[in-house]
C-alpha positions as CSV (number, residue, x, y, z in Angstrom):
1,M,1.6,51.2,46.7
2,K,4.9,49.5,46.1
3,I,5.7,49.7,49.8
4,K,2.4,48.0,50.7
5,L,2.9,45.2,48.2
6,S,6.4,44.5,49.5
7,E,5.0,44.4,53.0
8,I,2.4,41.8,52.0
9,T,4.9,39.6,50.1
10,G,7.3,39.8,53.0
11,Y,4.5,38.8,55.4
12,F,4.4,35.3,53.7
13,K,8.2,34.7,53.7
14,I,9.3,31.3,54.9
15,E,11.1,32.9,57.9
16,R,8.0,34.8,58.9
17,L,5.8,31.7,58.6
18,K,8.2,29.8,60.9
19,D,7.9,32.4,63.6
20,D,4.1,33.0,63.2
21,K,2.3,29.7,64.2
22,Q,-1.1,31.2,63.6
23,I,-0.5,31.6,59.9
24,V,0.7,28.0,59.7
25,V,-2.4,26.7,61.5
26,F,-4.6,28.8,59.2
27,L,-3.0,27.4,56.0
28,I,-3.3,23.8,57.3
29,C,-7.0,24.3,58.1
30,L,-7.6,25.9,54.7
31,L,-5.9,22.9,53.0
32,I,-8.0,20.4,55.0
33,A,-11.2,22.3,54.3
34,T,-10.5,22.4,50.5
35,A,-9.8,18.7,50.5
36,L,-13.0,17.9,52.4
37,W,-15.0,20.1,50.0
38,F,-13.4,18.4,47.0
39,L,-14.1,14.9,48.3
40,N,-17.7,15.9,49.2
41,A,-18.2,17.2,45.6
42,L,-16.8,14.0,44.0
43,S,-19.1,11.8,46.1
44,K,-22.2,13.3,44.3
45,D,-23.8,12.1,41.1
46,Y,-23.3,14.1,37.9
47,T,-24.5,14.2,34.3
48,T,-21.9,15.0,31.6
49,T,-20.9,14.3,28.0
50,V,-18.1,12.0,27.1
51,S,-16.6,11.5,23.6
52,Y,-15.8,7.9,22.7
53,P,-14.2,6.6,19.4
54,V,-16.3,4.0,17.5
55,K,-15.2,1.0,15.3
56,F,-17.7,-0.6,13.0
57,V,-17.0,-4.3,12.1
58,S,-18.4,-7.4,10.6
59,P,-20.7,-6.2,7.8
60,P,-23.2,-8.9,6.5
61,A,-21.7,-11.6,4.3
62,N,-20.5,-10.5,0.8
63,Q,-21.3,-6.9,1.6
64,F,-19.2,-3.8,2.5
65,V,-19.9,-0.3,3.9
66,S,-19.8,2.2,1.1
67,N,-20.4,5.4,3.1
68,K,-18.6,7.2,5.9
69,L,-19.7,6.3,9.4
70,P,-19.4,8.4,12.6
71,P,-15.8,8.2,13.9
72,K,-17.0,8.8,17.5
73,F,-20.1,9.0,19.7
74,E,-20.9,11.7,22.2
75,L,-22.3,9.9,25.2
76,Q,-24.5,11.6,27.8
77,V,-23.7,9.7,31.0
78,D,-24.6,9.7,34.7
79,A,-22.0,8.7,37.3
80,H,-20.3,9.5,40.6
81,G,-17.8,12.3,40.6
82,F,-15.0,10.0,41.4
83,T,-15.8,7.7,38.4
84,L,-16.1,10.7,36.1
85,L,-12.8,12.1,37.3
86,R,-11.0,8.8,36.8
87,H,-12.6,8.6,33.4
88,K,-11.6,12.1,32.4
89,L,-8.0,11.6,33.5
90,S,-7.7,8.6,31.2
91,L,-5.6,9.6,28.2
92,S,-7.2,7.2,25.7
93,F,-10.2,5.0,25.4
94,S,-10.6,1.7,23.6
95,P,-13.1,2.2,20.8
96,I,-16.7,1.1,21.1
97,V,-17.1,-1.9,18.7
98,I,-20.4,-2.0,16.7
99,N,-21.2,-5.2,14.9
100,L,-22.9,-4.2,11.6
101,T,-24.5,-7.6,11.0
102,Q,-26.1,-7.4,14.5
103,I,-27.5,-3.9,14.3
104,T,-28.9,-4.3,10.7
105,R,-30.3,-7.9,11.1
106,D,-33.9,-6.9,12.0
107,L,-34.0,-3.7,9.9
108,E,-35.5,-3.3,6.4
109,P,-33.2,-1.4,4.1
110,V,-34.3,1.2,1.6
111,A,-32.1,1.0,-1.5
112,D,-29.4,-0.8,0.6
113,R,-29.5,2.1,3.1
114,Y,-30.1,1.3,6.8
115,S,-31.2,4.1,9.2
116,I,-29.8,3.4,12.6
117,R,-31.3,5.0,15.8
118,S,-28.5,5.6,18.2
119,A,-30.9,5.1,21.1
120,D,-31.2,1.5,20.1
121,L,-27.4,1.1,20.7
122,I,-27.4,2.2,24.3
123,N,-27.3,-1.4,25.7
124,I,-24.5,-2.4,23.3
125,V,-22.5,0.7,24.2
126,S,-23.2,0.4,28.0
127,D,-21.8,-3.2,28.0
128,Q,-18.5,-2.0,26.6
129,I,-17.8,0.9,29.1
130,S,-17.5,1.0,32.9
131,N,-20.5,-0.6,34.7
132,E,-20.2,2.4,37.1
133,I,-21.3,4.7,34.3
134,S,-24.9,4.9,33.0
135,V,-25.4,5.9,29.4
136,T,-28.6,7.9,28.9
137,N,-28.2,9.3,25.4
138,I,-26.0,9.0,22.3
139,R,-25.3,11.6,19.6
140,P,-25.6,11.7,16.7
141,D,-29.3,10.7,17.3
142,N,-29.2,8.5,14.1
143,F,-26.9,7.7,11.2
144,I,-27.1,5.9,7.9
145,V,-25.3,2.7,6.9
146,V,-25.1,2.0,3.2
147,L,-24.2,-1.6,2.2
148,D,-23.2,-2.7,-1.3
149,S,-22.5,-6.1,-2.7
150,L,-19.0,-7.6,-3.1
151,K,-17.8,-9.3,-6.3
152,T,-14.9,-11.6,-7.0
153,K,-12.8,-11.9,-10.1
154,S,-9.4,-13.4,-11.1
155,V,-6.6,-11.2,-12.2
156,P,-3.0,-11.8,-13.3
157,V,0.0,-10.9,-11.1
158,R,2.9,-8.9,-12.4
159,M,6.3,-8.9,-10.7
160,N,7.6,-5.5,-9.5
161,A,11.2,-6.1,-8.9
162,E,14.7,-4.9,-9.9
163,L,17.2,-7.7,-10.7
164,N,20.9,-7.0,-10.6
165,F,23.4,-9.8,-11.3
166,K,27.0,-10.4,-10.6
167,P,29.3,-10.0,-13.7
168,Q,28.7,-12.7,-16.3
169,F,25.4,-13.8,-14.7
170,N,21.9,-13.2,-16.0
171,L,18.4,-14.8,-16.3
172,K,18.3,-18.3,-17.7
173,D,14.6,-18.2,-18.3
174,P,11.8,-15.7,-17.6
175,V,10.9,-15.3,-13.9
176,S,8.0,-17.6,-12.9
177,I,5.1,-16.3,-10.8
178,L,3.3,-19.0,-8.8
179,P,0.3,-18.7,-8.9
180,E,0.0,-16.5,-11.9
181,T,-3.4,-15.2,-10.9
182,V,-5.1,-14.2,-7.6
183,S,-8.8,-13.8,-6.7
184,V,-9.8,-10.2,-5.8
185,T,-13.0,-9.5,-3.8
186,G,-14.3,-6.0,-3.5
187,P,-16.8,-3.4,-4.7
188,A,-17.8,-3.9,-8.4
189,I,-16.9,-0.4,-9.3
190,L,-13.3,-1.1,-8.1
191,L,-13.0,-4.5,-9.6
192,D,-14.0,-3.1,-13.1
193,S,-10.9,-1.0,-13.1
194,I,-8.4,-3.7,-12.0
195,Q,-6.8,-5.5,-14.9
196,F,-3.7,-6.8,-13.0
197,L,-2.0,-6.6,-9.6
198,E,1.6,-6.0,-8.8
199,T,3.9,-7.4,-6.1
200,E,5.5,-5.2,-3.6
201,F,8.6,-3.7,-5.0
202,K,11.8,-5.6,-4.2
203,S,15.4,-5.2,-5.3
204,Y,17.7,-8.2,-5.5
205,E,21.4,-7.5,-5.8
206,R,24.4,-9.5,-7.2
207,L,22.4,-12.6,-8.2
208,D,24.5,-15.6,-9.2
209,A,22.2,-18.6,-8.5
210,D,18.6,-19.7,-8.7
211,M,16.4,-18.0,-6.1
212,E,12.9,-18.3,-4.8
213,K,11.2,-15.5,-2.9
214,V,7.7,-15.2,-1.3
215,V,6.4,-11.7,-1.8
216,T,3.1,-9.8,-1.0
217,V,0.7,-8.8,-3.7
218,K,-0.5,-5.2,-3.4
219,H,-4.2,-4.5,-3.7
220,P,-6.5,-1.4,-3.4
221,E,-8.3,-0.5,-0.2
222,K,-11.7,-2.1,0.4
223,T,-10.6,-5.2,-1.4
224,S,-9.2,-8.6,-0.3
225,I,-7.2,-11.1,-2.2
226,K,-6.5,-14.8,-2.1
227,P,-3.7,-15.8,-1.9
228,E,-2.1,-12.7,-0.4
229,K,1.4,-13.9,-1.2
230,I,2.9,-15.4,-4.3
231,T,6.3,-17.1,-5.1
232,L,8.8,-15.7,-7.5
233,K,11.2,-18.3,-9.1
234,I,14.2,-16.5,-10.5
235,P,16.4,-18.9,-12.6
236,V,20.0,-17.6,-12.9
237,E,23.0,-19.0,-14.8
238,K,26.4,-17.9,-15.9
239,F,26.7,-16.2,-19.3
240,T,29.5,-16.1,-21.8
241,E,30.3,-14.3,-25.0
242,K,29.7,-15.8,-28.4
243,E,30.2,-14.6,-32.0
244,L,28.3,-15.6,-35.1
245,K,28.3,-14.6,-38.7
246,V,24.8,-13.6,-39.7
247,P,23.7,-12.8,-43.4
248,I,22.0,-9.5,-44.0
249,Q,18.5,-9.5,-45.5
250,I,17.1,-6.6,-47.6
251,K,13.7,-5.2,-46.8
252,N,11.4,-3.4,-49.2
253,K,13.5,-4.1,-52.3
254,P,11.6,-3.6,-55.6
255,D,11.5,-6.8,-57.8
256,N,13.2,-5.0,-60.7
257,V,16.2,-3.9,-58.6
258,K,19.3,-5.9,-57.8
259,I,21.4,-4.7,-54.9
260,K,24.7,-6.0,-53.5
261,L,25.9,-5.4,-50.0
262,F,29.5,-5.1,-48.9
263,P,29.9,-7.0,-46.7
264,S,26.9,-9.2,-47.1
265,E,27.0,-10.4,-43.5
266,V,27.8,-9.0,-40.0
267,T,29.6,-10.4,-37.0
268,L,27.2,-10.5,-34.1
269,S,28.7,-10.6,-30.6
270,F,26.3,-11.5,-27.7
271,L,26.0,-13.0,-24.2
272,V,24.3,-16.3,-23.9
273,G,23.8,-18.7,-21.0
274,L,26.0,-21.8,-20.8
275,S,22.9,-24.0,-21.2
276,E,22.1,-22.5,-24.6
277,F,25.6,-21.8,-25.8
278,E,25.7,-24.7,-28.4
279,N,22.0,-24.3,-29.4
280,V,22.2,-20.7,-30.7
281,T,22.9,-20.5,-34.5
282,S,22.8,-17.7,-37.1
283,S,19.4,-18.8,-38.2
284,D,18.0,-17.5,-34.8
285,F,18.7,-13.9,-35.9
286,V,17.3,-11.7,-38.5
287,I,19.6,-8.8,-39.5
288,T,18.3,-6.4,-42.1
289,V,18.9,-3.2,-44.1
290,D,16.0,-1.2,-45.4
291,Y,16.0,-0.3,-49.1
292,N,13.7,2.7,-48.4
293,S,16.4,4.2,-46.2
294,I,18.8,4.6,-49.1
295,R,19.5,8.2,-49.8
296,M,21.2,9.9,-52.8
297,N,24.9,10.5,-52.5
298,V,25.1,8.3,-49.3
299,E,27.3,5.3,-49.7
300,N,26.4,3.4,-46.5
301,I,23.2,2.0,-45.1
302,G,22.5,1.2,-41.5
303,V,22.1,-2.4,-40.2
304,K,19.3,-3.3,-37.8
305,T,18.5,-6.4,-35.7
306,E,14.9,-7.5,-36.4
307,H,14.8,-10.6,-34.4
308,E,17.0,-12.4,-31.8
309,P,16.4,-15.0,-29.1
310,T,14.9,-13.7,-25.9
311,F,17.6,-15.3,-23.7
312,I,20.6,-13.6,-25.2
313,E,22.0,-10.0,-24.8
314,I,23.5,-8.4,-27.9
315,L,26.8,-6.6,-27.3
316,R,28.0,-5.6,-30.7
317,I,27.2,-5.7,-34.4
318,S,30.1,-5.3,-36.7
319,P,29.9,-3.4,-39.0
320,E,27.0,-1.2,-38.1
321,T,26.7,0.1,-41.7
322,V,27.5,-1.5,-45.0
323,E,28.1,-0.3,-48.5
324,Y,25.8,-1.2,-51.4
325,L,25.7,-1.3,-55.2
326,I,22.3,-1.0,-57.0
327,E,21.8,-2.6,-60.4
328,T,18.6,-2.0,-62.4
329,D,17.3,-4.1,-65.3
């Protein structure tokens, strides 16, 4: 058997084909016959099924689609073989665009549900594909479009950003967001859960001067917002260190108790912007000790900051604990 197989393979070697003109003529005739058969087959009309992606657009005003629609149509088509071959060889198709306002205009909904017969879309589909292809049927045979009403409400915008400053620089005032609110339009069930929107995250490094940035506001899918972008105004100024002597106040002290603190004031070190340097005084701070935190056999009591201006950054409180002496009547 191996001998016979080698004889057959050897019969078709290039050297043998060069010497045997009959084999060459036979192969050429076979190739021509195959090509003619193929061309004859492609010249005929055929019926086949072609899959096309679908894109649904333009729902009626102030409404949105709340259900999942078919991502593609299976089209039964009639066409010449050449047309079908060219079509099959195409790697991708532009989606068929279906205008929802157009196809629901003359239909009566049942509980906001529209039943669409695919057969009614044949003309719309045919206009968007090759005029050499005749669409005879569409599957699925029908599908449901559920439309719900859109609502609009105004919500505040929050900045989502990281601010890093050069040494000795910081915010002069809180960051301004302009506008502070945006209008959100979408399904009522979504809007009820939205209390605020955030900007896209940004990181700003080594700030040493005032800056304005336009940023995009993030919003959930199936919603739209106006405006889509807001402006961040970031006021920056140079800071310097300042020290103040601040008296200590005593919280929760009984009326019949006298207590003395040693020392009775602390030295507060903090960073403050140059524009506010002269305006900050000891009266802007509330430094306290809590009488209820006094423990037996403990001579010291911790000092806490109860209030300070928002535009300063406390560095140190000295001392952090003070001694006390209690006198009773």
